[in-house]
Every structure is written in structure tokens, then in C-alpha cells.
N, C-alpha and C positions, 0 to 999 in steps of 0.2 A: 275834888279827887283828880289825880294824876290818870291819864289812860293812854293806852297804846293800842295801834290798829289790831284787828282781829285776827289777821293773818301773822302776826309775830307769835301767836299761840300754836299755830300749827308746826312749828320748827321739828317739834319731835317726829313728824310725818315724815321729814328727811332722813332721820335715823332709821325709822322702820323700814323706809324704802331701802336703805343701804343694807341693811341685815337682808332683807327679801332679794334683792338682786345678786348679794354675795351668795346665797345659797342656791339660788336657781341657775346663776349665770356662770360660777367657777368651773362647774363640771365640764362645761361645753367650751369654755375660754381658757381656763387655767387660772391658777394664782396670781402668776408672774404678770399677764397682760391685765387681770383685773385691777392689780395693784397699783400698776402704771397709769391705768385709766382714771382711778379715783385720785390718786394724787395729782394728775393733770387737771382735772375739774376742780378739786379742791382749791388748789393755788390758784387757778383762773379766777373763781368766784371771790376768794379772799382777797385778791389784788384789787379787783372792781370796788369790792365793797369797802376796802380801806381808801380806795381813791375818791369815791364819792360821798364817803361817811353813810353811818345807818343810825337812825334815831337821835340819840344825844351823843352817840361816838363821832367825834369831830373827824374830818377827813386828814387822811395822811398822805403826804406828798409821794408820787409814785417817782422815787429816787433811782439812779441807776443801780446802787448797791443792792435795793429791794426787788428789782427784776433780775439782776444778776443771781442774787441768792436763790430766787425762785427756780430759775432755770437750772442753777446748779443742783435743787433738790431733784428736779426732774432726771436729770442726768445721774444722780446718786442712786435713785430708786431703781433706774434700767440697769445700771451696772449691778446691783445687788440681786437683782431678779434674772439676771441675764442667762444664767445656766438653767432656768426653769421654763423657758419659753416653750411651747408645745408645738410641734411641725404640723399638728393637726388642728390647731385652734381656728375656730370661726370668727375671724377677726372682724367682722362687722359687729359682733356682740359687744365690742370695746364701747360701744354708744351708752351702753346700760351704767358701766362703772364710771364713765364720764360723767352721766346725768346725777349719778348717786353723789360724786364728789362735789358737783356743783350745789348740790343741796345742803351737804356737810357744811360748805363755807356759810351759806345761809343759817343754819341751825345754830352755829356757834354765834354769829351775830345778834339772832334774834332771842337765844337765852340770855346773852348778857343784855339785853334791853329790857327783858322780863325781871332779870335779877334786879336791875337798877330801878325799875318803877316800883316793883313790890317790895324793894329793900329787904330780899329774902333769898338766899341763894338756894334754900331748900325748896321753896314754892316753886322756883324757875327748874329745879331739878325734877321734882315730882309732876310737875306739868309736862314736861319733855317726855317723862316715862309712860304717862297716861295716852298721851297721843301716839308715841310710838308704839305702844301696846296695843293700842287700839287697831292702828293700821294693820299690824301682824297677826291679830285676831281675826280680823275680816280676811285677810290672805289665807290664814288656816281654815276657816270656814269652807272657803271656795277650793281649796285643796282636797279636803275632806269628802267634799261632795262629788270628787270626781275621782279619788285615789285611796284605796281602803287604809285604815288604821294601822300603823305600825305594830308587828308582833310583839317587839321588845324595846327598851329604852337602854343607853348608856348605864352601865353599872356603877362607875366611877363617881363618887360625888364630887371630886373635883371639876368635873365637866359641867356642874352647874352652879359654878361660882361666877361665871362670866357676867351674868346679870348684876350682881353686887360690885364687880370690878367696874362694870360700865357705869353704874350710878356713882362711883367715887369719880370717874372720869368726867362726866358730865358737870359734876359739883365743881372741879377745879376749873374747867374751861368757863362756867358762868361767872367766876370771879376774876379769871385772869384776863379774859378777852378785852374787857375795857381798858386795862392797862396796856398790854402788848399791841392789841391791834388783831385782827383775823388771821392777816397773812404769818406775821413772826409767831403767833402761837401754833399755827397750823405745820410750820417748819420744825418747831421746837418737838411737837408731838410726834411728827415723822422721823426725826432724829432720835427720839428717845426709842421709838417701836423698833426700828432697824438696829440700833444699839443692844436692847433687851434680846432681840433675836439672835445676835452674834454672841452674847453672854450665855443664853440658852444652850446654843450649840456647843459651847466650851464646857460649861457646868453640868449640863444634863442633857446630853446627847440622845435624841431618837434613834434606836437601834436600825441599822442599815442606812442612816442619815451621816454622811460625813461632813465636817466642818468645810464651809465653802470660804474660801480666801476672798471671792469676788463679792460676797455678803459683807465681810469686813471693810472692803475698798470701799463698797456703796455707803455704809454707814460712815465712815469716815468723811466722805464728800458730803454727805447732809449735815454733818457737824460744821464743816466748813462754810456750807451754805447759811447756816444761822448766824455764824459770825460774821458773814458779809453783809446778810440783811440787818442786824442789829447795830453793829459798830458804826457810829457817825464818821466815817473815813474823812469826808470833807471838813468837819469840824476839828477834827484831830491834825489834820493838815494845817489848817488855818492857824490852831492853837501851837503847833510846832514852829511854825514861822514867825510866829509872834515873839515866842520865847527866844529864839536865835536872834530876831533883831535887838530885843531887850538887851541880850547879852553883849552886843557889839555895842 
């Protein structure tokens, strides 16, 4: 039977650490810097994994277009959240979201390998959530030993749908990552998140929160980043020259 290293199966722990760091660090660091840190870490690990290969995933050349696409994505996120940087943020805490982002890149690659070996996207998704939930359950236990249980929970049922959306999110990842590679998939996810944020601001605005033009510009930059990273510009140039010569 085909086997995988045991540490592939702990990819879900990276997702658990991401959620844990988000809930604990954001109040002190701010959403803007947390987002930039995660993106920087995720794109770094994604680039390294694609360059070296991972399991049955073949190495992918570190081309200028992929590097430029990754840098553009970081710039786009920085532009999108530039208006939300807190002047009192504790900057050293940005190490936590960077570490979380590094783990997310590994998580995506590991889940793709589990799916390939097990030949089941459902098994890979379920395993990811079991491990991630275990990490969060242990963190909750430690928290409850030091902090009283909350008096009330949010009443809106919509707030409890995040886990289901996360399950669909992971399931899509485990199928797509072997085709696109970790970096391109990460860029596509990032551009989709920013585009959705802009769309929500337009269609379902939050009371007291006005539409941010910088967020729209940042989303546009990330879409350009995906195009730069995906399109084989060198091949297109060679094809264009060949067609030009043949017409002559």
C-alpha cells in the first residue's frame, strides 16, 4: 500500500494555529498587520514548496513572473489594508501571523498529498479538520483553566456557518493544489478574498463602515498578480515571434 510520512497528517494543525493566532493576536496587532503577515508567510512557504516539490508534486521553476506575482500580491494586500493600520499596534507580534502563513502553505501542500495517496478529497478534508479541531480543543481547555466560561454566545445563526464554509474551502484546496501548485492557488485565494470583501462593502455594507477605495485598488492589484504568475509570458513571446516569422 502507498504510504505518506506521518507529519503530512498534521497539516490541519497549521490551520488550527492560524485560527488560534488570529483570535489571540489580532486585538493587539490589528487586522491589517495580521493580514499582511499571513500573506507574506504564506507566499514565502508556497514559493519554497513549489520550487523544491512536495511528495508527488513536481518542482516548479521559480520564474520571474511567479516572483513578481507574489510581490505584487503582498503590495496589493498592503494597499487594501493601508487605511486600517493601528498606530498603537505591537509590531513584534507580526511574527505570529508570519508563522501562521508559513504553516498555511505547508497545510495546503500536505492536504493535496493526502488526497492523492488516499484518492479521496473527503478523507483529506476530514483528516484536516480532525487535527485542527484537536489543536483548538486543547487550546480551549488551557484557556478555560485560566479564564471563566463566557456568559453568552452570539445569537445570530449565520455566525456559526464558518466551519461549513471552511470545510468547503479545504475540500477545494485538496483537489486544486496538485494542478495549480501552492503559490498560484494561494494567490487566487487571496484575490478572491479581497474581491469578496469589496463586493460585500458595496452590496451589504456594515453600518458605520464606508466603502474603502484603497481596498478596491488592492483587490485589483492582486488580480493582476494572479495574471502575472499564471500566464506563461515567455512562451507567448516566443509564439508571437514564431508567428511573425512565419507570416514573413
